[in-house]
N, C-alpha and C positions, 0 to 999 in steps of 0.2 A: 441589749445592742447597739448600739448608733445609729443611723443611716448618713454615711461620709466624712467618718469618725475619722478616716486617715487626714485627709487635711490638716493645716494648718493652722491658727485664732487666724492669723491672715486671709490664709486663701476662703477661711465662711464667710471671713467679716466679709470680703469682699464680694461672690460668689451669694450671699444666703440675704434674703430681708428679713425674713422668720429662718432662723436654722431649726435642721431639726433636730426633738427630741431618746432619750432616753425610754427609752425598750425594756418590757423584762415580763414572762414568760405567765409572770404577776400582772405583770396592766390592764387595765381594762379588757374584755373580750371586744372591745369596739371600739375597739382599737386597735389591736393585737389581729384582726384580722384580715387590715391591709396595713399592717407592718410587712410579709412577707417582701417583695416587693419580691427577685428575683433567686427563685425554691433553688438552689446546687444539686442535682441530681448523683448520686454515684452509689458507683457497688459496695459492698459489706467487707465482700473482700479487700479492698483495699488496704491498704497495712498502713497505711501516714495517715492515718482521719484522729489520734488525735492530737497525733503531733501538731501536723497544718492546722488543729481547732486550738491549743498550747499555744504553739508558736504565733498565732496569727498571723499563716504563713499569709493569707485570701481580705487583711485588710475590711474590701471592702464584701468580704461576707456575714451577709445577713441573718438567716435563711437556708437549712441543709437538712436535702433525705437521705439516710443508706439504706441503699432496695437492698429488700431480701430473696421480693419478686424477679420480673424480668432481668437484670438486671445486670443477676451468674444465674450462671444452668442448673439445674438439679443436683447435680451431684460432689459442689460447692457449698450446698443450704448449712450442715451439717460443722463446717468448717465457717465458712461466715455467721452464725451462731454463734458459735467464739468467741467470734472478735469484735462482732459487736460488741457482747457484753465486755471484751478487755478495752476495749477507748474506750466508750463508754463508767468501766469506772475507772480508769487513768484520767477523764474532766474528771471526777466527783471530787475523785483523789484533792488533787490541781486545786477544786472549788476552792478544798477546805482544810490546805497547807496553803490561800493566802499565791497559792503560785500564777490565778486565776482569777478572774475578777468576775461577781455574776455583772458586770456591766455587760464584759468583753463577753461574755456566751452567743453563740449563734439562736437564736431557735429552733433548734433538732429534733428531725423526727423520723421517726423507723416506718419503711413502707414492709410490710408482710406482705404474708404468702395465703394468710386461710387468719384463718380468727383464731378458733387452740391457739397458732402460733404466738398472737398475743399475749396466752397465761404463757406457754414458757417463758417466755423473754420476756416478764414480768418476773417470774422463780428465777431467772438466770440475776437479773439485773439485779433487781435488792435495793438497798435505796439510791443506785447510781441513777436510776431511772428518771428520780426530781433535778438527774440529764433536760430531757426530754420536755416537746409539747405537746408530743400528740403521736397520733400518732397515723398510717395511710392504707386504704379503704384499696386494693388496686382489684378489677373489676369489678368495682360494692350494683346489688340488684337484689329482688327481693328474695329472692336464695338465701341472702347471708347476709342482712343489710342489720335486721332485729342483733344477727351474732355479734357480726363485729364492735356496730354500738356497747350491747349489753359488754362483751367481758375486756371492755375499753376502759366502761366505763370503775369493770367491777373491781380490774388490777388500780387506777388511780386509788379507789374508798380503802383494796390492804395497802394501800400505800400508804395512805396521810395525800396524797399530791394529785394535783389541777390535767387532765391528759384530753388531750384538744383532739375531733379526730379532722380529715380533713378524701371524705368521697370521691372516690375517682367514676365519671362517667363512661365505658371504656365497651359494652357487653354487649351480642350485638343481639339484644331485647327493646337494644334499646335506641339505637342505630337502626333498624329493617321499622319501617313502613305497620307494618304489620299489627306491630309489640310493642311502639315504642313511648303512643298518646297514656295509652290503657297504663302502661309498668312507670311512665316520669311519673303520671297523678297521683298513686301507688305512692311513691316512694314519698313524696313530699309527704302524705299526709301522717306518712311512719317518723319519718324524716319531724316531725311538728311536735310530735315526744320530747326529741331529743335536741334542738333544737341548740341549746345554750350547749351544749358540747363539738358542733359542728364553726367549726371554726371555718376552714373552708369546702371552697365545688371545687374538684377541678375532673376536666375530664380531654379523657385520651385516643392525642389524637388521633398519634401515629398506631393504633389498637383501631380506635376507627375504623382508620387510614388503609392497614391492613388483610379485616374484613373479605375489601371487594379487592384486596390485590394493586392500588392506587398505594404510589408515592408522590408529594409533593417535592420539587428542584430548588435550586437556589433561589432561582430564582421566584419561584411562585409564593405566598402566600397561604398559606392554610384557611385564611377568604378566598381567593382564590378554584381552593376544592371545594362545590359545590354543597357534593356527596353529605363531606365537617361544613361550614356556611349554615346549611341549612338545619345539622343537629344544633349548632352553639346555637339560632337565632330562640329556637325550642324550649329549648338547658336556659333564655335565660326569660325567655316568656316567664316560665313554671319557679324560676330560684328567684332571678334578678329583683323578685321586691323584699325577698326577703332576706336570702344568702351571700357574702361573699363568694364570688367568682371568680376565676385561674383562667387565667391565660393561655392556650396551650402551647406542647415544646419549643421551642427553637430549633434547628437539628445540625444545622451544621453551623465550621467555626472557623476555616479555611478557604483556601479554594481550588477549586475543585473545581471547575471543567469552566470555556473559553466562555461570558457573558452574550445574549443575544439580545432581550435586553435594553435601552436606555434607560440610563439610573436614574430617579425620582431621587439621592441625595442633589440640592440643590446646595448650587457655590457659593450665591453670596451670604449668606451670612456666614459661613464662614470663612466668605476675605471677610467682609466685612468688618470681624469682631477679630480677625489675628492675618488679614497682608496673604501673603506666601504661603506663610507656614499654617497659617489655618488650608491649603488650596494643598497643604501636602498630607494634613493629617483628614478630610473628607476623601484623599486619593488613601491613601490604608484606609479608613472604613469599608470602602470602595473594593480590593481588591482577596477584602479581607468577607466578601460581600454582609458582612453587619449593613449597609442599608438597606437589606432584606427581613434582617430582624427588627432594625428603625422601624420603615415600616409596617409591616406585623404588628409592632406593639402598641403604636401609634392608631391599627385599626380597631386592636382593643380594649384601649382603654374609650373613643369612640361608641362601640357600643355599651359597656361599659363591665366590664374584666382588671380587675385590680389585679398585680404583680404580672410573674414568669411560671412555667420552669424553664429552667437552661439545664442546661448536660457539656460548659465546661465555663472553666473564669471569666475566659474575654467577654465574656452575652453579662456580665454582670451592671456591671454599672452603667452601660445599657439602654438596659428595663431602666436602675432606680433612676439613674439621670431622667429616663421620659417622667417617668412615677411622681419624680417633684412638681408641683404646683406654682401657676407665672403668679406676679400681681397680679399679672388681667386679671386673674380666675380668683385668687380669695381676697381683692379686693370690690366684687361680687362680690361672693359667697358670703363675705362678711358685710355690704348693703342689705340683702335677702335674708339672711339669720334673724336681723336689728330689724328688720323692718315686718315679720314675721307676726307679731303680733300689736301692728300698726293702725295702722287709719287708710290707708292708698290699699293700689293694690298693681302696682308701674312703675318702674324708677331710672330712671335714665343712667348708664350702668358712671361711674364711674368715668373713661375714658372713650364716655363719651360716641359712640358706635353701638353702643345695642339696647335693648332693649330689660331691665330685669322682671317678669315678670312672680314674683313676692310667693307666689302659692305653686304652679305650676312649677318653678325651679328650686321648691325648695330641701325636697333631699337631695337629689343631685349640690344646693349646694352644701351639705349638713355633708357628705361629704367627701368633698373639694377640705369641708375646717376642718376631718380626720387628716387627708395625707397632712395637711399643710406643719398636722403641729410633728408629726410624722416624718416625711420628707424633707418638710424646710420648705419655703417659698423665696423663685429665685429674686437676686433683689431688678429695678429697672434695665431693657437690656443684655440680662444673661438669660440665660436657657441652659438645654442640655450640652453642649460645643462644652462648655466647659471644666465640665466637667466629666470626660472624655479626655480630653487634649489634655497632655504633659506639659504642652508649653506654656496651655491655657492657662494650667491651675496655676504659673507661676505670674501669671503676670495677670492677678483678676483683680486689687481693688484695685475701687477711684477714685 
C-alpha cells in the first residue's frame, strides 16, 4: 500500500516535496509500525469486506481491523469466523491470480476474542493467513498477555509467515491507580521478550471510559477526559521510549447536536489557500464535527502518538493528512540526523525560527525521517487542507 496513492501524478507533484513510498507487511518493522495511519475498524460480519479490498472501495484505506470482539454480538461469533475465512481466502485468491496486487493490499489485522481463537482462525484460514499483517489483542493484561503472543507466534511458525501483535490497554487493572503502575511495569517487562513482534500499542479509550460510566461528546477530545488523559500519560511514560503507541478512537462521524463551544478551526488557512471555496470546505468540516477529530489528532501527535483508530471512512484522510510531515519539520530532522556525529551541539533551523539541539532532538528527528518516507513531505505552503478538499486536489500544482 501507499498513502495517498489515489492522487494523480500531477496532484502528487503539487502537494509533495517528497512523495510517500510503498509499504507492505514485509517492510522493515521500524517503518511498518509508523505506517498504519488511520486504522479502520469494521465488524467481521460485514458482507462486503473482500469486495471493498479487492475493488478498492476506499482508495485512501491503508490499514484495517476485522473485529471478532466487541463489534459483534456473542451470538454472531461462529458466523463471523466463517465470514472472515471466506473474505481472506477470496483476497488471497485475488492476489494469486493477479486481480489484486500486493502493493494495493492494505495492512489487515484480525481482532480476536481470546488467545485460543488465534489458533482456530489460523487453522481455518490456511494459506490465506498470509493476507494478515497480524492480530489485535483486546483486554490485554497480565492474565492473557503470554497466551496471546505465544499463540500468534506459533500460528506464524506453523504457516511460515511473519505476524505482528497489537495489544489494547483497556482493562480495569490498568486504569485503576491501585494496580496500574505495578501492572504496567510487569507488562513492560513481559513485552521486552516479545518486542520484535509488537507493532503498536493501542489505547482502548471507549472501554476505559465505560468502566466509570463516562462518554465524551463531540465537543470534547479524549484529552479533556481527565481520567483517560492521566492514563495516556502513564502509558506514554512506560512505553513511549520503546514502542509505537497509536491514538485512541474518535467516535463521531456526522452532526448529532447543536454546537456548544466556538470551533477552533481557523479560517485563514482555508481562505488563503482556496478563497471562498476553502471557507465552504471549512464549514463542511465543522458541520460534520471533523474539527474535533482534527484537534484530537493534533494532540495525539503532540504527545508522541502515531496513527489512530477510526470507525468511519471519512476519518481516514484527516488522520493521514495530519501525519504527513511538513517541509519545515523534515528539514529540521534532516539537519539533526546529519549532524549527530558532528562537532556542533546546536544549529539554527533552516527557517531561522528555532534552535535544533542535536542530542535532545535526535529521537524526534529519527521519527520524522521515518514518517517522511511513509507519508511524504509537504511542499512549501501546502498542508492537510490540500489532501482533504476535492477542490484542493484539482488545483495543487504551483
